[in-house]
Structure formats: structure tokens, C-alpha cells
C-alpha positions as CSV (number, residue, x, y, z in Angstrom):
1,M,-9.8,-22.2,-3.6
2,A,-7.7,-19.4,-2.0
3,T,-8.2,-18.6,1.7
4,I,-9.2,-15.1,2.5
5,K,-7.2,-13.8,5.4
6,Y,-8.3,-11.1,7.8
7,I,-7.9,-9.9,11.4
8,T,-10.5,-8.5,13.6
9,I,-10.1,-4.8,14.5
10,E,-9.9,-5.8,18.2
11,E,-7.0,-8.1,17.6
12,F,-5.3,-5.6,15.3
13,A,-5.8,-2.7,17.8
14,G,-4.5,-4.9,20.7
15,F,-1.4,-5.9,18.7
16,H,-0.6,-2.2,17.8
17,K,-1.6,-0.9,21.2
18,I,-4.2,1.5,19.8
19,T,-8.0,1.9,20.2
20,T,-10.5,0.2,18.0
21,Q,-12.0,3.7,17.7
22,L,-8.9,5.0,15.8
23,I,-9.3,2.1,13.3
24,Q,-13.0,2.9,13.0
25,D,-12.1,6.6,12.5
26,F,-9.7,5.7,9.7
27,A,-12.4,3.6,8.1
28,D,-15.0,6.3,8.4
29,F,-12.6,8.8,6.8
30,G,-11.9,6.3,4.0
31,L,-8.3,5.6,4.7
32,I,-8.9,1.9,5.2
33,E,-11.7,-0.6,4.5
34,I,-13.3,-2.6,7.2
35,R,-15.6,-5.5,6.4
36,Q,-17.8,-7.6,8.5
37,V,-17.1,-11.3,8.9
38,E,-19.4,-13.4,11.2
39,K,-20.7,-10.2,12.8
40,K,-17.1,-8.9,13.6
41,H,-15.4,-5.9,12.0
42,C,-12.3,-7.1,10.2
43,I,-9.3,-5.8,8.3
44,F,-8.4,-8.0,5.3
45,S,-4.8,-8.9,4.6
46,E,-4.5,-6.5,1.6
47,Q,-5.3,-3.6,3.9
48,I,-3.1,-4.4,6.9
49,E,0.1,-2.8,5.6
50,H,-1.8,0.3,4.5
51,C,-3.4,0.5,8.0
52,E,-0.1,0.1,9.7
53,R,1.4,3.0,7.7
54,A,-1.6,5.2,8.7
55,I,-1.1,4.3,12.4
56,R,2.7,5.1,12.2
57,L,2.0,8.4,10.6
58,H,-0.6,9.3,13.1
59,R,1.1,8.0,16.3
60,D,4.8,8.6,15.5
61,L,4.5,11.8,13.6
62,G,1.2,13.3,14.8
63,V,-0.2,13.5,11.2
64,N,-4.0,14.1,11.0
65,K,-6.3,12.0,8.8
66,E,-6.2,14.5,6.0
67,G,-2.4,14.5,6.0
68,I,-2.3,10.7,6.2
69,E,-4.6,10.5,3.1
70,I,-2.3,12.8,1.1
71,I,0.9,11.0,2.2
72,L,-0.5,7.6,1.4
73,D,-1.9,8.8,-1.9
74,M,1.5,10.3,-2.8
75,R,3.3,7.1,-1.7
76,S,1.0,5.0,-3.9
77,K,1.7,7.3,-6.9
78,Q,5.4,7.1,-6.2
79,T,5.2,3.3,-6.2
80,L,3.4,3.3,-9.6
81,L,6.0,5.7,-11.0
82,Q,8.9,3.6,-9.8
83,Q,7.3,0.5,-11.5
84,E,6.8,2.5,-14.7
85,L,10.4,3.7,-14.6
86,M,11.7,0.1,-14.2
87,R,9.5,-1.0,-17.1
88,L,10.8,1.8,-19.3
89,R,14.4,1.1,-18.3
90,H,13.9,-2.5,-19.2
91,Q,12.5,-1.5,-22.6
92,L,15.4,0.9,-23.2
93,N,18.0,-1.8,-22.3
94,K,16.3,-4.2,-24.8
95,H,16.3,-1.5,-27.5
96,E,20.0,-0.6,-26.9
97,E,20.9,-4.3,-27.1
98,R,19.1,-4.6,-30.5
99,V,20.8,-1.5,-31.8
100,S,24.1,-2.7,-30.6
101,K,23.6,-6.0,-32.2
102,M,22.5,-4.4,-35.5
103,F,25.7,-2.3,-35.7
104,S,28.0,-5.2,-34.7
105,E,26.4,-7.3,-37.5
106,E,27.0,-4.6,-40.1
107,L,30.8,-4.6,-39.4
């Protein structure tokens, strides 16, 4: 069975030199998800990178929570579009190979 990995918000805040209140504010606003494990508030591994991006946007660029939400949403959509583009390019390459093969066989 897979092990679920998480970090407490206290450990995460200490590592990033921020307050636990900032993490709680992000969670209250809906930017990240915090869950309780053994009566401690935790960030699960799949949320850590997302939370770190939010912190960088807030701390380094001074972006507010509303702006962070928009930026992270746009980044997520960009990632999906890039994946779709790669998939379509792959399909196009396969199609071009088939067409090329058909024409070479006709000669």
C-alpha cells in the first residue's frame, strides 16, 4: 500500500520562513488544501509545490491572494494546453509518417 506523505504547516512554515497564519490564510481562501492528521494541520505532498508557488508569488512579487489564484489557475491551464499540444504534435507526426509511407509504397 502506498504511503501518504505530508508535512505539518508548522514544519513547512519554518522551512520557508513564513508564518503558519499565511498558510492558513491561503487555505481559507481556497488556494491550498490543509488536512488534519493526528490533530495536526498538514499539507499533503501533492499540494506542496502549489503552496510554494503561492508563497513565492506573495513574498517575492507582492501578489495578493486574488492575484495568486488567477496566476495559478492560468498556469494550470497553460500546463494542460502544453500537454494537449504535445499530444496533437505526436498524432500529426504519426499521420505524416503514414502518409509518407503510403506515397513511397505507390512509387
